[in-house]
MMTF fields as JSON, N, C-alpha, C and O atoms, coordinates in Angstrom:
{
  "mmtfVersion": "1.0.0",
  "mmtfProducer": "UNKNOWN",
  "numBonds": 319,
  "numAtoms": 320,
  "numGroups": 80,
  "numChains": 1,
  "numModels": 1,
  "chainsPerModel": [1],
  "groupsPerChain": [80],
  "chainIdList": ["A"],
  "bondAtomList": [4, 2, 8, 6, 12, 10, 16, 14, 20, 18, 24, 22, 28, 26, 32, 30, 36, 34, 40, 38, 44, 42, 48, 46, 52, 50, 56, 54, 60, 58, 64, 62, 68, 66, 72, 70, 76, 74, 80, 78, 84, 82, 88, 86, 92, 90, 96, 94, 100, 98, 104, 102, 108, 106, 112, 110, 116, 114, 120, 118, 124, 122, 128, 126, 132, 130, 136, 134, 140, 138, 144, 142, 148, 146, 152, 150, 156, 154, 160, 158, 164, 162, 168, 166, 172, 170, 176, 174, 180, 178, 184, 182, 188, 186, 192, 190, 196, 194, 200, 198, 204, 202, 208, 206, 212, 210, 216, 214, 220, 218, 224, 222, 228, 226, 232, 230, 236, 234, 240, 238, 244, 242, 248, 246, 252, 250, 256, 254, 260, 258, 264, 262, 268, 266, 272, 270, 276, 274, 280, 278, 284, 282, 288, 286, 292, 290, 296, 294, 300, 298, 304, 302, 308, 306, 312, 310, 316, 314],
  "bondOrderList": [1, 1, 1, 1, 1, 1, 1, 1, 1, 1, 1, 1, 1, 1, 1, 1, 1, 1, 1, 1, 1, 1, 1, 1, 1, 1, 1, 1, 1, 1, 1, 1, 1, 1, 1, 1, 1, 1, 1, 1, 1, 1, 1, 1, 1, 1, 1, 1, 1, 1, 1, 1, 1, 1, 1, 1, 1, 1, 1, 1, 1, 1, 1, 1, 1, 1, 1, 1, 1, 1, 1, 1, 1, 1, 1, 1, 1, 1, 1],
  "groupList": [{"groupName": "UNK", "atomNameList": ["N", "CA", "C", "O"], "elementList": ["N", "C", "C", "O"], "formalChargeList": [0, 0, 0, 0], "bondAtomList": [1, 0, 2, 1, 3, 2], "bondOrderList": [1, 1, 2], "singleLetterCode": "X", "chemCompType": "L-PEPTIDE LINKING"}],
  "groupTypeList": [0, 0, 0, 0, 0, 0, 0, 0, 0, 0, 0, 0, 0, 0, 0, 0, 0, 0, 0, 0, 0, 0, 0, 0, 0, 0, 0, 0, 0, 0, 0, 0, 0, 0, 0, 0, 0, 0, 0, 0, 0, 0, 0, 0, 0, 0, 0, 0, 0, 0, 0, 0, 0, 0, 0, 0, 0, 0, 0, 0, 0, 0, 0, 0, 0, 0, 0, 0, 0, 0, 0, 0, 0, 0, 0, 0, 0, 0, 0, 0],
  "groupIdList": [1, 2, 3, 4, 5, 6, 7, 8, 9, 10, 11, 12, 13, 14, 15, 16, 17, 18, 19, 20, 21, 22, 23, 24, 25, 26, 27, 28, 29, 30, 31, 32, 33, 34, 35, 36, 37, 38, 39, 40, 41, 42, 43, 44, 45, 46, 47, 48, 49, 50, 51, 52, 53, 54, 55, 56, 57, 58, 59, 60, 61, 62, 63, 64, 65, 66, 67, 68, 69, 70, 71, 72, 73, 74, 75, 76, 77, 78, 79, 80],
  "secStructList": [7, 2, 2, 2, 2, 2, 2, 2, 6, 7, 7, 4, 4, 4, 6, 7, 7, 2, 2, 2, 2, 2, 2, 2, 2, 6, 7, 7, 7, 2, 2, 2, 2, 2, 2, 2, 2, 2, 2, 2, 2, 2, 2, 2, 2, 2, 2, 1, 7, 6, 6, 1, 2, 2, 2, 2, 2, 2, 2, 7, 7, 7, 7, 7, 1, 7, 7, 7, 1, 1, 1, 7, 7, 7, 7, 2, 2, 2, 2, 7],
  "xCoordList": [0.928, -0.028, 0.798, 0.371, 2.083, 2.86, 3.329, 3.43, 3.621, 4.124, 2.936, 3.186, 1.699, 0.525, 0.332, 0.067, 0.486, 0.446, 1.452, 1.122, 2.633, 3.729, 3.435, 3.628, 2.955, 2.521, 1.503, 1.573, 0.661, -0.419, 0.022, -0.588, 1.032, 1.37, 0.534, 0.289, 0.076, -0.824, -0.067, 0.55, -0.119, 0.624, -0.481, -1.672, -0.116, -1.175, -1.765, -2.878, -1.049, -1.752, -2.775, -3.576, -2.891, -4.099, -5.236, -6.324, -5.239, -6.431, -7.237, -8.468, -6.429, -7.305, -7.351, -6.381, -8.624, -8.589, -7.921, -7.727, -7.543, -6.654, -7.78, -7.409, -8.924, -9.793, -9.979, -10.471, -9.631, -9.764, -8.606, -8.772, -7.392, -6.14, -6.075, -5.816, -6.323, -6.067, -7.136, -6.816, -8.352, -9.285, -8.805, -9.088, -8.137, -7.79, -6.539, -6.197, -5.903, -4.737, -5.184, -4.436, -6.556, -6.981, -6.199, -5.717, -6.087, -5.33, -6.441, -7.309, -6.316, -7.276, -7.056, -6.043, -8.0, -7.883, -6.957, -6.807, -6.243, -5.174, -5.819, -5.111, -7.075, -7.713, -7.807, -7.563, -8.171, -8.358, -7.065, -7.089, -5.97, -4.622, -4.168, -3.573, -4.44, -4.159, -4.953, -4.473, -6.19, -7.1, -6.71, -6.753, -6.326, -5.69, -4.525, -4.472, -3.518, -2.292, -2.605, -2.105, -3.487, -3.845, -4.452, -4.07, -5.38, -5.999, -4.895, -4.968, -3.992, -2.916, -2.266, -2.197, -1.722, -0.963, -1.826, -1.38, -3.01, -3.987, -4.213, -4.47, -4.089, -4.153, -2.989, -3.122, -1.781, -0.568, -0.618, -0.16, -1.189, -1.191, -2.12, -1.771, -3.244, -4.224, -3.738, -4.235, -2.826, -2.263, -1.141, -0.757, -0.611, 0.42, -0.175, -1.383, 0.724, 0.323, -0.198, 0.089, -0.964, -1.501, -0.364, -0.508, 0.817, 1.854, 2.528, 3.316, 2.337, 2.938, 2.678, 1.556, 3.623, 3.527, 2.365, 1.621, 2.126, 1.129, -0.287, -1.199, -0.43, -1.798, -1.876, -2.949, -0.9, -0.999, -1.295, -2.026, -0.635, -0.94, -2.476, -3.057, -3.033, -4.248, -5.318, -6.447, -4.972, -5.891, -5.855, -6.797, -4.769, -4.572, -5.821, -6.375, -6.336, -7.437, -6.715, -5.492, -7.686, -7.241, -6.598, -6.951, -5.734, -5.21, -6.266, -7.193, -6.01, -6.835, -6.288, -5.19, -7.039, -6.563, -7.247, -8.074, -6.873, -7.458, -7.076, -5.956, -8.14, -8.008, -7.46, -7.532, -6.948, -6.564, -7.878, -8.926, -7.761, -8.711, -9.024, -8.147, -10.208, -10.519, -11.133, -11.57, -11.153, -11.717, -10.83, -9.612, -11.346, -10.726, -9.904, -10.304, -8.694, -7.843, -8.568, -9.196, -8.413, -9.147, -8.265, -7.044, -8.861, -8.119, -7.72, -8.466, -6.793, -6.237, -7.461, -7.762, -8.058, -9.203, -10.217, -10.815, -10.687, -11.735, -11.442, -12.345, -10.315, -9.921, -9.958, -10.257, -9.615, -9.605, -11.176, -11.449],
  "yCoordList": [-1.318, -0.032, 1.211, 2.262, 1.076, 2.365, 2.625, 3.81, 1.714, 1.791, 2.597, 3.607, 2.138, 2.581, 4.147, 5.067, 4.252, 5.747, 6.612, 7.572, 6.177, 6.94, 7.222, 8.327, 6.205, 6.42, 7.523, 8.347, 7.461, 8.41, 9.854, 10.836, 9.927, 11.152, 11.381, 12.548, 10.457, 10.685, 10.248, 9.183, 11.158, 10.722, 10.33, 10.524, 9.864, 9.467, 10.794, 10.793, 11.875, 13.048, 13.538, 14.346, 13.149, 13.456, 12.754, 13.182, 11.754, 11.039, 10.36, 10.372, 9.745, 8.956, 7.532, 6.958, 6.96, 5.548, 4.626, 4.884, 3.448, 2.443, 1.837, 1.279, 1.934, 1.165, 1.971, 1.427, 3.34, 4.204, 4.204, 4.456, 3.93, 4.055, 3.153, 3.622, 1.776, 0.845, 1.294, 1.217, 1.739, 2.009, 3.417, 3.587, 4.274, 5.405, 5.042, 5.787, 3.916, 3.544, 2.463, 2.096, 1.961, 0.882, -0.337, -0.962, -0.656, -1.967, -2.939, -2.623, -4.139, -5.192, -5.709, -5.415, -6.495, -7.021, -8.146, -8.806, -8.445, -9.396, -10.858, -11.782, -11.052, -12.386, -12.639, -13.724, -11.567, -11.782, -12.227, -13.105, -11.663, -11.819, -13.272, -13.925, -13.833, -15.115, -16.071, -17.057, -15.698, -16.723, -16.782, -17.869, -15.636, -15.723, -16.48, -17.27, -16.436, -17.177, -18.739, -19.598, -19.057, -20.503, -20.977, -22.037, -20.236, -20.823, -21.002, -21.964, -20.137, -20.17, -21.47, -22.254, -21.74, -22.899, -24.222, -25.107, -24.186, -25.327, -25.583, -26.707, -24.395, -24.686, -25.397, -26.217, -25.06, -25.714, -27.2, -28.06, -27.445, -28.827, -29.662, -30.794, -29.164, -29.951, -30.186, -31.114, -29.46, -29.695, -30.749, -31.316, -31.007, -32.008, -33.401, -33.577, -34.449, -35.792, -36.244, -35.63, -37.311, -37.889, -38.35, -38.255, -38.873, -39.215, -38.1, -38.426, -36.862, -35.63, -35.72, -36.046, -35.456, -35.416, -34.441, -34.769, -33.304, -32.458, -33.004, -32.753, -33.753, -34.42, -35.614, -35.872, -36.198, -37.25, -36.761, -37.347, -35.541, -34.945, -34.439, -34.455, -33.996, -33.56, -34.701, -34.45, -35.826, -37.071, -37.638, -38.32, -37.36, -37.978, -37.781, -36.682, -38.88, -38.769, -38.04, -37.985, -37.454, -36.764, -37.77, -38.95, -37.334, -38.361, -38.813, -38.103, -40.189, -40.858, -40.664, -40.144, -41.073, -40.955, -39.803, -39.098, -39.602, -38.702, -37.19, -36.874, -36.386, -35.024, -34.117, -34.475, -32.995, -31.877, -31.269, -31.448, -30.525, -29.687, -28.458, -27.918, -28.053, -26.83, -27.154, -28.274, -26.134, -26.258, -27.26, -27.186, -28.201, -29.074, -28.3, -27.258, -28.922, -28.181, -28.397, -29.42, -27.254, -27.31, -27.979, -27.832, -28.728, -29.312, -28.297, -27.334, -28.409, -27.413, -27.251, -26.14, -28.287, -28.199, -27.517, -26.801, -27.467, -26.817, -25.341, -24.568, -24.949, -23.477, -22.882, -21.714, -23.833, -23.388, -23.359, -23.022],
  "zCoordList": [-0.022, 0.025, 0.022, -0.454, 0.6, 0.69, -0.754, -1.071, -1.653, -2.966, -3.668, -4.326, -3.514, -4.272, -3.792, -4.565, -2.596, -2.052, -2.877, -3.574, -2.717, -3.474, -4.838, -5.344, -5.46, -6.946, -7.176, -8.087, -6.366, -6.328, -5.968, -6.391, -5.225, -4.564, -3.39, -3.087, -2.711, -1.513, -0.308, -0.29, 0.805, 1.989, 3.084, 2.845, 4.094, 5.156, 5.724, 6.251, 5.619, 6.202, 5.328, 5.799, 4.017, 3.223, 3.738, 3.352, 4.535, 4.999, 3.9, 3.872, 2.96, 1.836, 2.313, 2.807, 2.123, 2.546, 1.632, 0.444, 2.264, 1.405, 0.399, -0.633, 0.661, -0.414, -1.559, -2.548, -1.616, -2.819, -3.714, -4.908, -3.216, -3.803, -5.015, -6.123, -4.809, -5.942, -7.161, -8.348, -6.741, -7.803, -8.625, -9.811, -7.923, -8.784, -9.694, -10.612, -9.408, -10.264, -11.339, -12.244, -11.141, -11.985, -11.823, -12.767, -10.582, -10.221, -9.731, -8.916, -10.313, -9.85, -8.505, -7.871, -8.032, -6.637, -6.645, -7.673, -5.433, -5.48, -5.613, -6.014, -5.3, -5.48, -6.998, -7.526, -7.612, -9.149, -9.807, -10.67, -9.436, -9.97, -9.616, -10.474, -8.317, -7.946, -8.788, -9.347, -8.829, -9.64, -11.141, -11.717, -11.809, -13.058, -13.125, -14.067, -12.317, -12.459, -12.215, -12.941, -11.119, -11.042, -12.341, -12.837, -12.91, -14.136, -15.324, -16.088, -15.42, -16.339, -16.213, -17.159, -14.892, -14.565, -15.03, -15.759, -14.525, -14.713, -16.289, -16.72, -17.147, -18.525, -19.11, -20.019, -18.552, -18.927, -18.595, -19.347, -17.444, -16.86, -17.742, -18.077, -18.117, -18.958, -20.304, -20.941, -20.822, -22.231, -22.167, -23.19, -20.935, -20.964, -21.039, -20.88, -21.294, -21.338, -20.031, -19.003, -20.028, -18.784, -17.766, -16.547, -18.395, -17.633, -16.901, -16.014, -17.138, -16.487, -14.986, -14.599, -14.151, -12.542, -12.224, -11.299, -12.867, -12.331, -12.54, -11.752, -13.622, -13.814, -12.708, -12.162, -12.462, -11.432, -10.11, -9.312, -9.88, -8.503, -8.319, -7.234, -9.518, -9.511, -9.379, -8.958, -9.712, -9.75, -8.294, -7.892, -7.493, -6.167, -5.325, -5.333, -4.533, -3.595, -2.41, -2.287, -1.503, -0.406, 0.716, 0.71, 1.593, 2.49, 3.486, 3.876, 3.894, 4.81, 6.215, 6.408, 7.14, 8.612, 9.338, 8.759, 10.7, 11.362, 10.813, 10.412, 10.87, 10.316, 11.535, 12.71, 11.136, 12.194, 12.619, 11.998, 13.733, 14.039, 13.183, 12.508, 13.218, 12.35, 11.034, 10.77, 10.209, 8.899, 8.068, 8.228, 7.185, 6.468, 5.385, 4.866, 5.088, 3.968, 2.664, 2.39, 1.818, 0.455, -0.509, -0.456, -1.409, -2.452, -3.547, -3.724, -4.17, -5.235, -6.295, -6.731, -6.629, -7.801, -7.198, -8.001, -5.938, -5.335, -5.444, -5.763, -5.214, -5.32, -6.7, -6.947, -7.603, -9.033, -9.536, -10.688]
}
C-alpha cells in the first residue's frame, strides 16, 4: 500500500482511505490476480500428457486418517 500511495502522490496526512487508492490507479484485486495465475498454470497442466507429474498430483485422492482440528484443507481443484 505504501508503494501505491507513493505512485499516487498521496501521504497518510491526506487521510485518503486505502480502499480508494487501488481504484484510482485501475489496479485489480489481489484475489483476481491469484485466480488468473492459477488458471494459467492449470491450462498448462491440462495440455500436458497424462503421464505428467502435475496431472498425477491433481488426480490423487485426499489423504486418509485422522484429520486436524478446524476447517478441512481445501483441495487445489476446489480453489480453481
